[in-house]
N, C-alpha and C positions, 0 to 999 in steps of 0.2 A: 660693487659686488665682489665678494671674496672669491678667491681661486677655488674652483669646484673640481679640480682634477683629483678624484679619489681613485687610487689604483685598485682598490678592492672591487669597484664596480666593473672595471675592465676585466679583472681577473675572473669574476663570476660569469660575465657574458661569454668569455672565451671558453671557460670550462663547460658551461651548459651547451654551447654550440658544438664542441667537439664530441661530447658524450650523448647528445640528443636528449638532454634533460631540460627541465623548465626551472625558472627562478621566480622568486617572489620579492618585491621591493615594497616596503611600507614607508611612505613619505608623510612625515608629521610636520604640520605647520600651516599657517594661513596662506602662504605663498607657494605651497608645494606644487600647485598646478602649473606654475610657470617653468618648472624644471622638466616638463615632459618633452619638449622639443630637443633639449640637450641630451636627455637620456635616450631618446630615439636615435639621435646621431651616434652616440656611443654604441648602442646596440647594433645598429646597421653596419657600423664600422668593424665590429668584431664578430659579425654573424654572416654566415654564407647565404642565408635566406633573406636577402635584403628586400626582395619584392613581395614578401608576404604582407597581406593587408593588416590593418590595425583596427581593433575593436575598442570603442569608447562607450561605456555604459554609464548612465546617469539617471536621475529622477526628475529634476526640474530643469527645463530648457533655459530658463532665465539665468540660471547659474552657469550655463555652458557658454562662456565667452571665448570663442575660438574663431579665428579667421585665417586667411592665407598668410598674412604677415607674421602671425604667431609661429607658424610652422616653417617659414623660411628664415630660420634663426640666423642672425649675424651679429658680430661684435668686433669693434676695432681692436680691442685688447687681446683677442684670441685669434688663433691662426686657422680656424676652420670656418666653414660655411656649410650649413646643412642643405643638401639638395635632394636627398633621397626621399624624404617624406612629402608627399603631395596631399593636398586637401581631398582629392578624389579617392585616395587609398584608405581613407578612414571611414569606417561604418559606425554610425551613431545609433544607439539602441537604448530605449527606455528599459528600466528593470522589469516593468510589467510585460514587456514584449520579448523576454529572453527565450521563450519557446521557439521564436522564429529563427534564431541563429543556430539551433541545434543541427548538427550535420556539417556546418561550415568549419573552416580552419583559419586561424589567425596567428600572426607572429608575435604581436604585442597586444596586451589587453590593459586598458585603464578603467578602473572601477572608482568612479567619483561618488560623492554623497554617501559617505560611509554609514550614515545613520539609516539609509534605506536598504542596506545589504542584509539579506536573510540567508540562512544556511542553504535553502533550496537554490536561490539565485547564485550563490557563490559556487556551488557544486556544478551547476549547469554552465556557467561562464568559464570557469577554469578548465573544464573538459575540452573546450574548443581551441585551446592554445596548443600549438605543436611543439615538438622537441626543439630546443634552442631558443624558444620564445620566453617571454617574461610577463608576469602579472604585476601590475602596479596598483597598489591600494592608496587612495588619497584620504588622509585623515586630517581634514582642515578644522582643527579645534584648538582652542586656547588652553584647554585642560592638559595637564601633564599626564604622562602614561600611568602614573600611580592613581590618578583620579578618573580613569576612563569608565569606571563602573557607574559614574554619575551621568554618563552620556545617555541621552534618551533616544532609543531606536524606534522607528515607525512600527515595527512588528510588535512592540509592547502593547499597542492598542488592542491587539487580539487577545492578550493575556489578562487584561483588566476586565472586571465586571462591576456590578453595582456595589458590591461589598468590599472587594479587594482592589485597591488602587496603587499600592506601593509595590514597585518592581525591584527585585534584587538583581543587580548587574553582575551576576556571577559569570555569565556566558562571555562577555567582552573580556574580562580578566583572563578567563580560561583560554580564549582565542589568542590574545596577545602573547601569553606565556607559552602557548603550544607552538608558536612559530619558531621557537628556538630549536625544536626538534627537526626542522627542515634545514638540511645542510646547504641549501642554495638560497638562503634568505638573508636579506639585509634590511635594517631599519635606519632611515636617513632623515635628517632635518632639512630645513629650507636651503641650507648651503651644501647639501649632499654630503654632510659629515655623518659618520656612523654614530648612532646613539648606543652607548654601552650600558646604560643604567638598567635596561630591560633584562639582559642575560648575564651581565657581570663577566663577560669574556671579551676578548679582543677580536676574535674572528668567528663568524657564524658558519663558515663552510670549511670543508677539508681541503687539503692540498690538491692542486690540479692533477688530474689523471687524464692523459690524452687518449690512450688506447682504450677502445671498448672491451668488454669482457669476452672470453672465448666463446661462450654460448651464443652471444649476439652475433659475432663474426661468423660462427658456424651456420646459424639460421639464415643469415643473408646470403652466404655462399650456396646453401642448399636451395633456397628460393630462386636464385638466379640460374642455377644449374637445371632445376626442374623446368623452368619456363623455356630455356634453350632446347632441352631435349624433346619437349612436346610442342615446339613452335610450328612444326609442319603438319600436325594432326589437327584437322578442323572438324567441328567448331571448338574443340577443346583448347587448342593453342591460343586462339584470339581471346577467349573468355578468361583463361588462366592468367594472361598477361595483365589483366585489370586488378589482380589481387596485389596487396602491398606487403604481406608478411608470409612467412613459410607456414604458419598455422592456418592462415586463410586458404592458401593453396591446397594444403592437405585436406581441409574440410570440404573445399569445393570438389576435389577429386572423389571424396567419399560419397557426396551427394550424386555426382555424375555417374559413379559406378552403379548406384542403386537405380538410377534412371535408365541406364543402358540395359540392365538385366531385367527384362520384362517377365521372366518366369517366376519371380519372387515378389512378394509384397513386403516392403521394408518400412520400418519406423526408425527415423534417425532423430536423436535429440541433441541439439547444439546448445551447450552451456558456456557462459563466459561472463566476466564482469563487464561493466560499462566501458565503452571506448575500444572494443576489440574488433568491431566490424561485422557483427552478426547480420545486420540488415543488408549490408552490401553483398555478403555471401548468399543470402536468400534471394536477392534480386538477380544475381548472376546465375544462380541455380535455376530459377524460373525461365530465364532466357535459354539455358541449356536444355531444359525440358521441351521448350518450343522447337528448338533445333532438332531434337530427337523425335518429334512428331506427336507429342502428347496434345490431345485435343481439348481437354476440359481441365483447367487448373483453377482451383479455388483458394483464396487467401482470406484469412480471418485474423482479427486482433481485438483486444478489448476496446480500443479507440481507433478510429480511422487515422488520427494524427500520427499514430505509431508507425504507419507504413510509408511515411514520406521518403525516408532513405531507401526503403525497399523498391519503390517505384523509380526513384532516381537512378539506382544502379541497374534496374531492369532495362531502362532506356539506354544506359551505357552499354549493356550487353547487346541490345538490338543494334546499336551503331557498330559494335564490333562485328556483328553478323551481317553488316551492310543492309540492314532493314531501313527503309525510308518511311517516315510518317505520311499518312494519307495515300501511300502507294502500296506498302506492304502491311501496314497496320493502322488502326484508327483508335482514338481515345474517347471514351464516353464518360462524361462527368456525372456525378451524383449531386444534384443541387440541394437535396435535403440534408445530407451529411457533409457537404462541401469537401468532397474527395473524389478520387477516381472510382467510378462504378465498375467499369470493365474495359478491357482492351481486346478488340477483335483483330485477329491476325489472319490474313488471307494471302500470304506469300506462296505457299504450296497447296494448302487446303485450309478449310475453315477451322480455326483454333480460337480459344477464348481464355483470357485470364480475368477472373471476376472476384470482386470483394463482396463478402457477405458478413453479417454479424454472427457471432457464435451461436446464438439461439436459432438461427435460420439454416445452419449447416445440415441438420437432419432432413430437411426437405429435399436436398440435392444429393443424398447419400448414394443413390443408384447411378448417377451420371458423372461422378468425380473420378478423374484419373490420378490427380495429384492434389493433396491438401497441404497447404503451408499455414502453420499456426505461429503467430508471434505472441510472446509472453504467455505461453500456455499454462504456466503455473498459477496464474491468476484466475483463469477461466476453465481449468480442467474439470471442475465439478459439473459444469454445464455440458461437457463434451465427452463424458465417459463412454457413451454409446458409439461415438464416432471413432474412438481409438481402435476399434476392432473391425473397421470397414474394409471392403475389398478394394483397396487402392493404396498408393504410396502416401506416407505421412511424414512431413518434415516439420520439425518443431524447434523453436528457439526460446530460450528463457534466460533472464538475467539473474545471476547469482548474487551479485553485490554491486554497490553503487547507489546513487540517490534514487533510482527506480528499481532497485533490487527487490526481488520477492522473497529472499531468504532461502538458505540452503535446505531447510526442513521441508518447505513446500515443494522444492524441486525433487527432494527425496520421495515425497508422496507421489509426485507425478511419475517418477521413474518406476516405483513399485506398481503403479496402475498399468504402466506400459508393459512391464514384465508379465503381469497377469494376462493381459490381452494378447501377448505374443504367443501364448501357448494354445490359443483357440484356433482350431483348423476351420477352414471355410471351403465350400464347394462352389466352383465357378466353371460352368460349361463341362461338368463331369470330371474336372481335375481337382485334386486336393492340394491346397497350398498352405504353407506355414509362414507365419509372419516372422521376419528377421528384425531383431532389435539391435541398434548400435547407438553409442554415445560418443560425441565429439566435444572436446573442450578447447577453447581458444584462450591462450595465456598472454601472447605478445600483443602489446598495444599497437595501434595503427598510426598514431600521431607522434608518439614519443617512445623513448627506449624503455626496456624493462628496468624495474627497480628505480623508477623516477622518484626523486625525493619529494616532490610536490604531491604526487599521487599517494605516496606512503603517509605523508603528514596529514593529508585531507582524509584519508581512510581512517586513520587513528583518531583524529580529532572529532570527526562527525560520526564515527562508528559505522562506516559504510561497508567494511569488509569483516563481517562478523562470523565467527566460527564457534559454534556451540560445542563445548567439550562433552563428548558422549560418556566419558568415564566419571562416575560419581564416587568420590573417595569414601563417603560414608555409607554407600550402598543404598538400600531402600528401607529406611527405618519406618516404624509404625507412625501414622499421622498423629497419634496422641502424644508421641515423644517430640514432635517438631514444634517450633515456636515461631510466632509472627513478630517481626521487628520493623520499626520505622527507620528508614534510611535518612541520615543527616545529610542534606544536600550541600551544606557548607563544607563539610569534609569530603563529600563525594567529588565535588568540582574544585577542590583546593589545589589540584595539580600533583598531589602525592601519588607515589607509585601504586600503593595499595588501592587508592581511590580510583585510579584509572583501570586497574584490573577488575575492581568491583563493578564499575560502570560498564565495562565491556561484557561482563557476565550478565548484567541486568538487561542491556540492550539486545544481547544475543538471544536471551530467553524470549523477549517480546517479539523480536523479528522472526523467530522460529515458529511462532504461533499465529502471526498476523501477516497478511500479504500487503496491507496498506501501511507501509513504513516510509517516513519522510524525514529528512534532516531537520526540518522545522520542529519535529516532535522532541528532538534532543534539547533545543533551546526552550521549548515549553516546559519540559521537565526541570530545566535548570533555573529559569527565571520566574515562571508564573507563580504568583503568591498563593493561589488557591490549590495548587497541585501537590500531591504527595506520592511517595513510593513506599510500598510495604512489601517485604519479602518473607517467605516462609523458608526457614533454613533447618537443616538437619542438626542433631546434637553435635556440638563441636567443643574441642578443648583449646583454650586460648594459648596453652603452652606450646602447641604445635607450630604456631606462627604461620598458619595457612588460612586462606579464606574458606569459609564453610560452603557446602553445596547449597545452591539455591534451587529448591524444589518447585517453588511457585512464587509468582510475583503479581502484585496488584498496583495498578496506576489509577489513582482516584483524584477527584477534585471536590471542593466545597461549593455548594450552590444554594441559592435562595436568599432570604432576608431582604427582599426587594420591597420598596414602598408600594403599597397597593394603589395609591393615586397615580404614581408614575407608570405602573403597569396598565392601569385603566386608560390612561391618556395615550399610550403608545401601542396598545394591543392591536389595533386594526390598521396601523400604518405599515407601510412596506419597509420601514427602517429596521435593520437587523442589528441586534446588540450582541457583542461578543460575550461568551460564557453563559452560564445559567441556562443551559439547553433544556433541561426538564421543566423548570418553572415556567418558561415562556411557552413551550409546546402544550403543557397540560392546561395552563390558564387560558390559552386561546382555544383549545379543542373543547373544553368543558365550560367555557364562559365563566370561569371562577377565578377572580383576581385575588381571592384570599389565599390561594395555594402558594402564590409567590412570596408570601410573608413567612412561610415555613422554612426551616433550615434543614438541609439534607446533604447527602454525599452521593455523587454519581461515580460509579465504577466505569472508567474509560476502557481499561484493558485488564484482563486477567490471563495469565499464561502459566502453564505447567511444563516442566521439562518433558520433551517428547518421549524420552525413554521410560518415564514412570507415569504415563497417563493411566487413568481409570483405576488408580489405587486409593484416592481419597484426599490428595494433597490440596486440590482446588477447593473441595468442600471444607477442609480444615481451615483454609485461609479465610473463607467467607464466614464460617462459624466464629473464628477468633475475632474478626472485625466486627461482627454483629454483637458479640458479648462485650467488646470494648465500647462500642458506640451506644449501647443500650443505657438509657439514662436511669440513674439510681440515686435518689437523694441521700440515702444512708451512706453509700460509698463516697458520695461527694463530700460529706462532712468529714470523713476519715482521711481524705486526700487533699486537704486544704493547701498543704505546702508543696504539692506536686505541680509541675508545669502543665499547661494545656497544650495539647498537640496542635491546636489550630493556629497558634502563634508561630510566625515564620519570619524572623528578623535575620538578615544577613550579618554574619560576624565581620567585624572590621579586620581582624587578623585571625585567620584560622590556623591553629597549630595542630598538625596531624598527630603530634605526640600526645596531646591532651584532649583533643576533640574526638569523640567516638564516631565511628562510621555507622554503627547499628545501635538503636535505642530501643530498649524493652518497653513495649506499650503498656505493660502493667505498672510501670513507674510514671505514667502520665495520667493527668486528669482528663476524662472524656469530655468532649464538647457537647453542648446542648443541641441535640439533633432530633428530628421528627421522623425521618425515613432514610432508607438507602435505595437508590435507584440505579438502573443499568440500561444502557441503550446499545443495541447490537443488530447485526444483519441476521434476519430470522432464518433459522434452520432447525430441523428436528432435534439434532443432538445438543445444540447449544440451548434451545428452549427447555428441553427436559432437564438440563443441568440447573438452570436457574429456578425452574419449577420445583425441583427436588430440594433446593435450598430455601424454599418458603417465599419466593417472589411471586407477585400477581401481575398479570398483564393488564395494562390500561390503555395502550396505544399501539396500533399497527397501521402503517401506511406505506404505499409504494413510492419509490423515489427513483428517478432516472439519473444515472450517473454515467456520463459518456456513452450514451446509447445502450447501456445495460441497465435493465430494471432490477432494482434492489428493494427489498422489503425491510423497513426499519421497525423495530419492536422496542418498546419501553416497558419495563417491569419495575414494580415498586414493592419494597418490603417495609412495613411500618415498624417503628421502634416502640410505640406505645400501644395500649390496648385498644380494642375496637370502639369502646365507648368514648375514649378521648380523641379518636380520629375517625369520625363517621364519614368523612369525605371519601375514604377508600371504597366503602360499600356503594356509594353513589356512583363513583367513577366506573367501577366494574359492571354495575347494572346497566349504565348507559352505553358502555362500550360493547356489552353483549348484544344489545339491540342493533347498534350500528354495524357490528361485525357480521351478524346474521344476514342483514340486508345487503352487505357488500360481497358476500360469497358468490353470488351469481354474476358479479361484474368484475371488480378489481382482482379478486382472489379465486377466480374460477379454476385456474390451473394449479392452485396450491394443493399439495398432496393431502388426501383425506386423513391420513394418519396424523399429520401435523395439526389439521383443523380439530380433530378429536381431542388431542392433548390441550389445545387452547381452550376448548369448551370445558374440559375437566378442570383446568386451572381456574376458569371463571366461576364454575359451579361450586367450588369448595367454599364452605362457609355461608353461602347464600341460603336464605330461608326458602323452604319448599312450600308449594301451595297445597294444603291438605283438603281432602274431601271434595274433590272437583270431578269425580267420575261422571256425575250427571251433567255437569257443565260442559264436559268434553263433547257431549252429543250436539251441542249448539254449533259445533264446527262442521258436522256432517248431517246430511239429510237422510231420510230413510232409504232413498234411492242409492246414496253413497254406501250405506251399510250393506245393501243387497249386493252391490258390485264387489265389495270386499269379501263377503261370504262366498260368492260364486268363485272368485279368484282363488280363495284359500282351499276350497273343496274340490272344484272341478280340475281334472288333470289337463285338459286341453284348452283351458281358458287362457286368453292372451293377456300378457302383462300390460299391454297398451290400453286396455279398458280401465285400468285403475292407476295408471301412471300419473294422472293429474292430481290424485289424492295424496301422493307421497310428500310433496312440499308442505302441505298442511300438517300431515302426520309427523313429519320430522320437526317442524317448528314447535308443535305441542310437546313432543318428547324432550327436546332440549331446553324448553322453558320450564322444566322441572314440574310439569303437571303430573308426571308419573312419580309416585313417591318412592318406588324401588327401581333398581336397575333391572328392568325386565328384559332388556335386549343385551345380547352378547357383544363382544368387541367387534367381530366381523359384521354383525348386523348394524351396529352404529356407524361403522365406516361406510357401508352401503347406503344407509340413510343420508349421510352427509353428502356423498358423491351425487346421488340422484335427487334428493330433496332440497338441498341447499345450493349445490353447484350446478345442477341441471346437466350433469354429464350423461352422455348416451351409454347404452349397454356396451357398445364396442369400446368406448373409452374406459369404462369400468373394467372390462376384461383385460385390457392392456395394462392398466395401472396395478391391478391386484394379481395379475397372472393367473386367472382362473377361467374356466370354460363358461359358455353361456347358460347351460342347464344348471350349473352351480349358482349362478347369479339369480336365476328364477327360483331356485330352491330357497335361497336366503330371503328373497322377497316374500314368498309364501309363508315362511316361518315368522317374519315380522308381522304379516297380516293376521295370522292366527293368534299371536301373542297380544296384539292390540285388541282384537275382538274378545279374547278371553279376559283381558283386564277391564274392558268397559262393561261386558256382561250385562247387556240390557235385557 
């Protein structure tokens, strides 16, 4: 074995240990795993945190050949013997179980089976490594670094569908070349010699800097001084000593001040990126509220798993207060959600800390003393009524990171909190105003500020996105804007302009959607069926600046699946990646022929938040529809133009010659039958797609982490109705099933939304003529007498005719009435009572009207019905 004494390895370990930074080592070679014991020896030799545990992530246990002899490394030719690493100090973890290690801290992390690593897994695992630690990536491959794009990753299976099988390996190339931006990165071979072909430079890190920066030293001194000054004040001193940074201590004191001042109702919003200790502060704050005598504390989050760190630090706070389990408090488990249901405290008096789902908070509004909300930006639409309740509200939200909700959603949350803070409330004859505060955590808890690994990961995976609020081109008319196709070969080429354009695109998508994942970036990069289109303002190429992105569309091609293949696998539980709309529609309507059609599914569409409701989104959809609309005459004229559907990776992308934006007018449109979209149903989003000519064909409830979501699929045909009769059939059948489901699955759906769905379904459907006499078959003479008495008698009770409204509503919305004889408010009331079977009290609350107004509308509906039938 060759001499493996590489001074750069020792230098980088010493530098990261002194500054509290992390390092990344990429080991390339078939025998790279055998160098781990020696690297751990060097790391523990030059690191002060020798006792920190080690994390080893892998996919296949058969490939993990590790025993005690491997880690008690010894050699006659070398003067050392490793005794620091024990087999019991290593935690082995499958990649599929990485959620279980969140919240833990490790000194060294080894990531084996490079083919199994996804961006989500990478972000989660790297977060657990503390300052001074190192991340080792094992690339056990025979391919050279120049041919890494040929490496087949497991995640590629999710990107393939029945039509598109070839994957472009842009992401791996982008990943390898992005590592050169990390100043604490080394790439080594089997002999631990540095590989220079990747970056073309001799050293990948800067000169050693021993002393930390002034701000870091100042924060450490302030944190230490603050704990010492408040050490004798209980319970503040004991709980404050559990904080790790000055930012945490300051946030904890802010929460405790609001708890101690019981004359005011406060709302405090805690914002920070990942890894700043928000959950730990919330847990210590709950313990402080218990010490101050708060009796009823409620905690909510989108998923119960989000509260693991919260409860862990809550118990740390209890131990600091000298509380003993089963003596001072007891823990009650929730076996349905597999989490802690509540904690009963009986040290001084009866107190409770209880977890409830966001939709259940409204039931306990009158008994809450303190409400703690985790990741409120995701669920704030469900809890708008709660933000103005007569109690303390503590909120945490992640602004960036692999679970970040985006700064725009946090801005919406803050605006809603500002509105609710101006609403006065009366409690026991006293008038109180809500106080609103915002706290931001900047300093990480595991590593130092400006960590090179965090900076590299945020830039590479676009985790810390900041949308530029200033538009250089202002707000031009939508007619002057143009839709362009983004060339992904140039976008992910590593060029500076490509990185800037990618940051703009991802910032736009993350600002409008709360479900953002690092895996989405790799899907955009490598998936053969996905495309990016952007609507830009008029720009001048001579200015050498990127144009303003006003709107963006993320879409994918679907369909063209063999009918026999679909028929064979339609009723099996096996799920196939891609082709979401063809599989759902074929199964829902028992029509395998739909899978043979070719279409586009719009995955995401986003508009710059500062220019909403101007028409840029509609302009993007219109331009896309005009491009996709099949025209034989235009096809003959454009024989020499390329087809947008072809997506072949370039062998060598030259940013000087390869354009970033391609005008879709210079491309031949593909042969398509429809454009589809799938989204979470809401009134505003539904009206947008309805306005742009889409028809709803599928609505279904879906439970996502204990939160019920309603999925909606809408389709816009590209050919005439005569050439596509399937759409008429789908809409007609869906109308029947949707009517029957309103009393069950969609009973709580707003009547306004239901009305818009009916209007969308009734457009273009043939009405049933001359059926006035046939309508009488639904009602007997006794029923008509009851309707007449109710409409004419002043004191007649609505309960006498309430059973007739479901039939009357069904007749009305089945287009038996040739004209719109009912007004908008009357239709809403018919939907709420006739379809959803809501009570008068529920109708009053939903429409914010009085009971006598409801009865007046019911009588008006009855009179119009009798006048139309006119027997």
